[in-house]
VOPAGU-2260 file (C-alpha; in pm, 1 decimal, decimal comma):
REM VOPAGU-2260
SITE   aa  ch    i         X         Y         Z
SITE  UNK   A    0      21,4     439,9     643,6
SITE  UNK   A    1      36,3     108,4     827,3
SITE  UNK   A    2    -209,0     -23,0    1081,0
SITE  UNK   A    3    -104,0    -182,2    1411,2
SITE  UNK   A    4    -373,3    -279,2    1664,6
SITE  UNK   A    5    -329,8    -145,7    2015,0
SITE  UNK   A    6    -276,5    -410,4    2280,0
SITE  UNK   A    7     -79,6    -651,5    2063,2
SITE  UNK   A    8     240,7    -453,4    2022,6
SITE  UNK   A    9     446,5    -687,4    2240,5
SITE  UNK   A   10     319,5    -994,9    2055,4
SITE  UNK   A   11     399,8    -838,6    1720,4
SITE  UNK   A   12     745,8    -741,9    1839,4
SITE  UNK   A   13     824,5   -1098,1    1947,3
SITE  UNK   A   14     682,4   -1241,7    1627,0
SITE  UNK   A   15     860,6    -990,7    1405,7
SITE  UNK   A   16    1198,7   -1065,4    1560,4
SITE  UNK   A   17    1144,1   -1431,9    1484,4
SITE  UNK   A   18    1018,7   -1354,2    1136,0
SITE  UNK   A   19    1313,5   -1129,2    1048,3
SITE  UNK   A   20    1556,6   -1403,9    1149,0
SITE  UNK   A   21    1364,6   -1700,6    1010,7
SITE  UNK   A   22    1287,7   -1535,5     677,4
SITE  UNK   A   23    1619,9   -1359,5     623,8
SITE  UNK   A   24    1669,3   -1562,3     306,6
SITE  UNK   A   25    1331,8   -1438,9     177,1
SITE  UNK   A   26    1474,9   -1088,2     136,8
SITE  UNK   A   27    1647,7   -1208,5    -180,8
SITE  UNK   A   28    1334,7   -1374,3    -322,9
SITE  UNK   A   29    1076,8   -1205,2    -540,9
SITE  UNK   A   30     708,4   -1279,9    -583,1
SITE  UNK   A   31     409,2   -1203,7    -803,2
SITE  UNK   A   32      73,5   -1223,0    -624,0
SITE  UNK   A   33    -244,8   -1223,0    -833,8
SITE  UNK   A   34    -483,9   -1271,7    -538,4
SITE  UNK   A   35    -676,9   -1535,5    -730,5
SITE  UNK   A   36    -805,1   -1688,2    -405,8
SITE  UNK   A   37    -865,1   -1585,0     -45,9
SITE  UNK   A   38    -649,6   -1883,7      57,2
SITE  UNK   A   39    -320,0   -1698,1      95,6
SITE  UNK   A   40     -25,7   -1824,5     299,8
SITE  UNK   A   41     198,7   -1516,6     301,5
SITE  UNK   A   42     -60,9   -1244,7     366,3
SITE  UNK   A   43    -274,1   -1130,0     657,9
SITE  UNK   A   44    -611,3    -953,5     622,5
SITE  UNK   A   45    -678,6    -706,3     903,9
SITE  UNK   A   46    -975,8    -748,5    1138,2
SITE  UNK   A   47    -973,0    -510,5    1434,9
SITE  UNK   A   48   -1076,2    -168,4    1563,3
SITE  UNK   A   49    -811,7      92,9    1493,9
SITE  UNK   A   50    -752,5     383,7    1731,8
SITE  UNK   A   51    -498,4     585,8    1532,2
SITE  UNK   A   52    -583,6     959,7    1559,5
SITE  UNK   A   53    -547,8    1019,8    1182,5
SITE  UNK   A   54    -782,6     735,9    1083,5
SITE  UNK   A   55   -1163,3     734,7    1093,4
SITE  UNK   A   56   -1158,1     367,1     999,4
SITE  UNK   A   57   -1167,0      21,6    1156,4
SITE  UNK   A   58   -1045,6    -284,0     962,6
SITE  UNK   A   59   -1272,3    -569,8     856,7
SITE  UNK   A   60   -1187,6    -886,2     662,1
SITE  UNK   A   61   -1513,2    -859,4     468,3
SITE  UNK   A   62   -1379,5    -541,2     307,5
SITE  UNK   A   63   -1113,1    -741,0     118,3
SITE  UNK   A   64   -1254,7    -932,6    -180,5
SITE  UNK   A   65   -1035,1   -1176,5    -371,4
SITE  UNK   A   66   -1030,4   -1299,3    -730,1
SITE  UNK   A   67   -1234,0   -1613,7    -680,6
SITE  UNK   A   68   -1523,8   -1410,8    -540,3
SITE  UNK   A   69   -1499,6   -1105,9    -767,4
SITE  UNK   A   70   -1726,1   -1052,7   -1067,0
SITE  UNK   A   71   -1677,5   -1319,3   -1334,0
SITE  UNK   A   72   -1540,8   -1059,1   -1574,4
SITE  UNK   A   73   -1242,4   -1011,1   -1342,4
SITE  UNK   A   74   -1019,0   -1316,8   -1341,2
SITE  UNK   A   75    -794,6   -1223,6   -1052,0
SITE  UNK   A   76    -694,6    -939,4    -827,0
SITE  UNK   A   77    -783,5    -785,4    -492,6
SITE  UNK   A   78   -1064,7    -537,9    -427,4
SITE  UNK   A   79   -1039,2    -336,5    -105,0
SITE  UNK   A   80   -1360,8    -161,8      -3,1
SITE  UNK   A   81   -1446,0     132,1     220,6
SITE  UNK   A   82   -1798,9     165,9     366,3
SITE  UNK   A   83   -1980,0     359,6     637,7
SITE  UNK   A   84   -1986,5     159,4     960,7
SITE  UNK   A   85   -2329,1      21,6    1047,8
SITE  UNK   A   86   -2248,6      51,7    1418,0
SITE  UNK   A   87   -1975,4     257,9    1581,6
SITE  UNK   A   88   -1703,8      56,1    1753,7
SITE  UNK   A   89   -1520,1     146,7    2072,5
SITE  UNK   A   90   -1299,7     375,6    1860,5
SITE  UNK   A   91   -1607,3     567,0    1735,5
SITE  UNK   A   92   -1469,2     544,0    1381,2
SITE  UNK   A   93   -1736,4     608,7    1121,7
SITE  UNK   A   94   -1599,7     377,0     849,6
SITE  UNK   A   95   -1478,1      23,8     788,8
SITE  UNK   A   96   -1203,3     -44,7     536,1
SITE  UNK   A   97    -987,7    -323,1     397,9
SITE  UNK   A   98    -617,9    -375,0     466,7
SITE  UNK   A   99    -381,2    -653,8     370,8
SITE  UNK   A  100     -22,6    -705,0     489,9
SITE  UNK   A  101     244,7    -940,7     362,7
SITE  UNK   A  102     390,0   -1141,7     649,5
SITE  UNK   A  103     739,5   -1180,3     503,2
SITE  UNK   A  104     963,6    -870,6     516,1
SITE  UNK   A  105    1123,5    -736,7     199,4
SITE  UNK   A  106    1395,7    -481,7     137,2
SITE  UNK   A  107    1573,9    -323,4    -157,3
SITE  UNK   A  108    1415,1    -391,8    -494,7
SITE  UNK   A  109    1120,0    -300,1    -715,6
SITE  UNK   A  110     760,3    -290,7    -589,0
SITE  UNK   A  111     476,5    -268,7    -840,2
SITE  UNK   A  112     106,8    -312,7    -897,2
SITE  UNK   A  113    -172,5    -237,5   -1141,1
SITE  UNK   A  114    -410,4     -20,5    -937,9
SITE  UNK   A  115    -749,3     141,1   -1001,7
SITE  UNK   A  116    -884,3     346,6    -708,3
SITE  UNK   A  117   -1234,1     492,2    -689,6
SITE  UNK   A  118   -1246,8     741,2    -404,1
SITE  UNK   A  119   -1427,4    1042,0    -260,4
SITE  UNK   A  120   -1279,1    1340,5     -70,8
SITE  UNK   A  121   -1138,6    1235,8     263,2
SITE  UNK   A  122   -1068,3     878,4     151,7
SITE  UNK   A  123    -729,7     727,6      67,3
SITE  UNK   A  124    -592,8     411,3     -92,5
SITE  UNK   A  125    -234,2     308,5     -26,1
SITE  UNK   A  126      39,3      70,7    -144,5
SITE  UNK   A  127     351,4      89,4      73,2
SITE  UNK   A  128     630,0     -68,6     274,0
SITE  UNK   A  129     637,1     -11,5     649,4
SITE  UNK   A  130     864,1     -79,3     944,1
SITE  UNK   A  131     821,4      59,9    1294,1
SITE  UNK   A  132     859,9       9,2    1668,1
SITE  UNK   A  133     579,9    -249,9    1678,5
SITE  UNK   A  134     792,0    -461,4    1444,2
SITE  UNK   A  135    1116,9    -403,1    1629,8
SITE  UNK   A  136    1262,4    -127,7    1409,4
SITE  UNK   A  137    1248,1     247,7    1360,0
SITE  UNK   A  138     955,1     391,6    1163,4
SITE  UNK   A  139    1060,4     385,1     797,1
SITE  UNK   A  140     807,6     383,9     513,0
SITE  UNK   A  141     775,6     425,8     136,4
SITE  UNK   A  142     429,3     515,9       2,7
SITE  UNK   A  143     221,4     528,3    -310,7
SITE  UNK   A  144    -115,9     681,1    -220,8
SITE  UNK   A  145    -428,4     807,1    -394,3
SITE  UNK   A  146    -642,3    1079,0    -236,5
SITE  UNK   A  147   -1006,1    1114,9    -330,7
SITE  UNK   A  148    -989,9    1492,4    -318,8
SITE  UNK   A  149    -792,6    1487,7    -647,6
SITE  UNK   A  150    -797,9    1171,8    -856,8
SITE  UNK   A  151    -559,5    1328,1   -1109,8
SITE  UNK   A  152    -271,0    1320,4    -862,6
SITE  UNK   A  153     -43,3    1063,2    -706,4
SITE  UNK   A  154      78,8    1115,8    -351,8
SITE  UNK   A  155     425,1     976,7    -276,6
SITE  UNK   A  156     593,9     982,5      61,8
SITE  UNK   A  157     876,4     836,4     264,7
SITE  UNK   A  158     949,2     825,2     636,4
SITE  UNK   A  159    1292,3     787,5     797,6
SITE  UNK   A  160    1281,7     728,5    1171,8
SITE  UNK   A  161     937,5     888,7    1181,4
SITE  UNK   A  162    1029,2    1200,4     979,6
SITE  UNK   A  163     799,4    1248,3     678,7
SITE  UNK   A  164     878,9    1383,3     332,3
SITE  UNK   A  165     601,5    1386,0      71,8
SITE  UNK   A  166     511,2    1510,8    -275,8
SITE  UNK   A  167     201,3    1537,3    -494,2
SITE  UNK   A  168     255,0    1436,7    -857,4
SITE  UNK   A  169      18,2    1566,1   -1126,8
SITE  UNK   A  170     -51,2    1276,1   -1364,2
SITE  UNK   A  171    -260,6    1432,1   -1640,3
SITE  UNK   A  172    -525,4    1158,0   -1619,7
SITE  UNK   A  173    -798,4    1040,0   -1383,5
SITE  UNK   A  174    -663,6     743,7   -1186,7
SITE  UNK   A  175   -1014,1     604,8   -1130,8
SITE  UNK   A  176   -1095,5     546,8   -1498,6
SITE  UNK   A  177    -888,3     230,7   -1550,1
SITE  UNK   A  178    -593,9      43,8   -1393,9
SITE  UNK   A  179    -248,5     192,4   -1439,7
SITE  UNK   A  180      91,3      51,7   -1353,9
SITE  UNK   A  181     251,3     205,7   -1042,0
SITE  UNK   A  182     592,3     113,7    -904,6
SITE  UNK   A  183     886,6     227,0    -698,9
SITE  UNK   A  184    1248,3     117,6    -688,0
SITE  UNK   A  185    1388,7     110,2    -335,8
SITE  UNK   A  186    1765,0     115,1    -373,2
SITE  UNK   A  187    2043,4     168,2    -117,4
SITE  UNK   A  188    2123,9     509,2    -266,0
SITE  UNK   A  189    1787,8     628,5    -403,9
SITE  UNK   A  190    1411,8     578,7    -439,1
SITE  UNK   A  191    1247,4     623,7    -777,0
SITE  UNK   A  192     869,6     619,0    -844,8
SITE  UNK   A  193     711,8     520,2   -1178,7
SITE  UNK   A  194     372,1     550,6   -1346,0
SITE  UNK   A  195     310,4     335,4   -1654,8
SITE  UNK   A  196     684,3     277,7   -1687,3
SITE  UNK   A  197     770,7     648,8   -1672,1
SITE  UNK   A  198     984,0     785,2   -1389,5
SITE  UNK   A  199     785,7    1059,9   -1212,6
SITE  UNK   A  200    1006,3    1138,1    -911,9
SITE  UNK   A  201    1340,2    1043,9    -758,0
SITE  UNK   A  202    1514,0    1117,1    -430,3
SITE  UNK   A  203    1864,7    1013,0    -330,9
SITE  UNK   A  204    2093,7    1006,1     -29,0
SITE  UNK   A  205    2230,3    1340,3    -145,6
SITE  UNK   A  206    1884,9    1486,7     -70,6
SITE  UNK   A  207    1862,3    1335,3     278,6
SITE  UNK   A  208    1834,1    1005,5     469,7
SITE  UNK   A  209    1646,7     715,2     308,1
SITE  UNK   A  210    1452,5     422,4     458,5
SITE  UNK   A  211    1682,6     134,2     545,7
SITE  UNK   A  212    1541,4    -160,9     744,5
SITE  UNK   A  213    1340,8    -429,1     560,9
SITE  UNK   A  214     967,7    -368,1     591,6
SITE  UNK   A  215     629,6    -529,2     547,2
SITE  UNK   A  216     426,8    -458,9     233,7
SITE  UNK   A  217      73,6    -322,4     276,1
SITE  UNK   A  218    -226,1    -228,5      64,1
SITE  UNK   A  219    -525,0     -55,3     222,4
SITE  UNK   A  220    -818,4     183,2     187,3
SITE  UNK   A  221    -934,9     418,5     460,7
SITE  UNK   A  222   -1117,6     738,4     554,2
SITE  UNK   A  223    -920,3    1018,6     716,3
SITE  UNK   A  224   -1007,4    1174,7    1048,0
SITE  UNK   A  225   -1136,9    1533,3    1010,8
SITE  UNK   A  226    -823,7    1654,5    1192,6
SITE  UNK   A  227    -619,5    1599,2     873,2
SITE  UNK   A  228    -878,0    1730,8     626,6
SITE  UNK   A  229    -633,2    1994,8     501,0
SITE  UNK   A  230    -427,7    1707,6     353,7
SITE  UNK   A  231    -696,4    1450,9     273,1
SITE  UNK   A  232   -1019,0    1645,4     232,9
SITE  UNK   A  233   -1328,1    1593,5     447,9
SITE  UNK   A  234   -1508,7    1259,8     421,9
SITE  UNK   A  235   -1886,1    1263,0     398,5
SITE  UNK   A  236   -2027,9    1017,8     657,4
SITE  UNK   A  237   -2200,3     835,2     370,0
SITE  UNK   A  238   -1884,7     808,5     157,9
SITE  UNK   A  239   -1774,8     477,2      14,6
SITE  UNK   A  240   -1486,1     376,0    -208,7
SITE  UNK   A  241   -1279,2      93,0    -344,1
SITE  UNK   A  242    -933,4      18,9    -475,8
SITE  UNK   A  243    -860,4    -263,8    -717,8
SITE  UNK   A  244    -513,7    -422,7    -725,9
SITE  UNK   A  245    -471,9    -649,2   -1027,1
SITE  UNK   A  246    -139,6    -786,8    -905,8
SITE  UNK   A  247     130,7    -697,6    -658,4
SITE  UNK   A  248     492,0    -797,2    -714,8
SITE  UNK   A  249     838,7    -755,0    -569,5
SITE  UNK   A  250    1167,1    -799,8    -756,2
SITE  UNK   A  251    1469,9    -800,3    -522,5
SITE  UNK   A  252    1767,9    -581,7    -601,3
SITE  UNK   A  253    1980,6    -883,6    -690,3
SITE  UNK   A  254    1736,3    -977,9    -967,0
SITE  UNK   A  255    1637,3    -637,8   -1101,5
SITE  UNK   A  256    1700,6    -589,6   -1469,9
SITE  UNK   A  257    1918,2    -307,9   -1598,6
SITE  UNK   A  258    1741,7      24,0   -1537,4
SITE  UNK   A  259    1735,5     109,8   -1907,4
SITE  UNK   A  260    1511,9    -190,7   -1985,7
SITE  UNK   A  261    1135,2    -178,1   -1961,7
SITE  UNK   A  262    1016,6    -171,1   -1604,5
SITE  UNK   A  263     797,2    -438,0   -1456,2
SITE  UNK   A  264     751,0    -805,7   -1390,5
SITE  UNK   A  265     396,3    -751,4   -1517,1
SITE  UNK   A  266     483,6    -552,9   -1830,3
SITE  UNK   A  267     373,0    -839,3   -2056,4
SITE  UNK   A  268      16,8    -772,2   -1934,7
SITE  UNK   A  269      31,8    -399,4   -2010,2
SITE  UNK   A  270    -176,6    -435,2   -2328,5
SITE  UNK   A  271    -471,4    -564,8   -2126,7
SITE  UNK   A  272    -530,7    -219,4   -1981,7
SITE  UNK   A  273    -363,9      28,7   -2215,9
SITE  UNK   A  274    -489,1     -75,7   -2560,4
């Protein structure tokens, strides 16, 4: 789920209209981001109090740690942290989390990352595309999420004009034990999700409407409000968590390899985690 601060909706709308026009050519460009340094030009790290009713979390830049400040054994990547708030903000949220958003919109293509979440019940880590009214479009979204209440599952979801469809996928392994490769193909006629190069779920236009407008790519970690504990579990006020993203990449539809080939712009690094 994306995060948009209240009070800046109009500013975001104006900016997003400019960005969609100015960066139209970027929709056909791919990228691989290793987060080796906090000095990023195409990403924004969130820093604000968040009043969304489903979130018990405010966003703080200090909760996003980049490769050049991670432990020496980790050469690159992004670590997003969740911690109990020392002082309650005006939102009365009990936690602070990390969220990062790419500033350049992307559309059809392949989205992928090596991810290792470490979560407790009531806490969630996400990797997703998002568009919505604050950015001048309808609310469309494609999600990969991890819920601390069951670290052996992957939660996938998609929104079309605010209408949610979601699934839980049993993986047969604990996602917190080591990084795994997660991806989804967003195509005009279908969406397909992958885990370690294996297709785990697919939906097509024959099943119902699919997201359409280009969106912004997010990664975040947050604690759920008790009102959605049936879905997320109930967070202990002392809960903490983290989610490590080794890399994030996007391959536009025009450059995607044939679907029968091995998935992933990062597949050459697969041996680092799977041997």
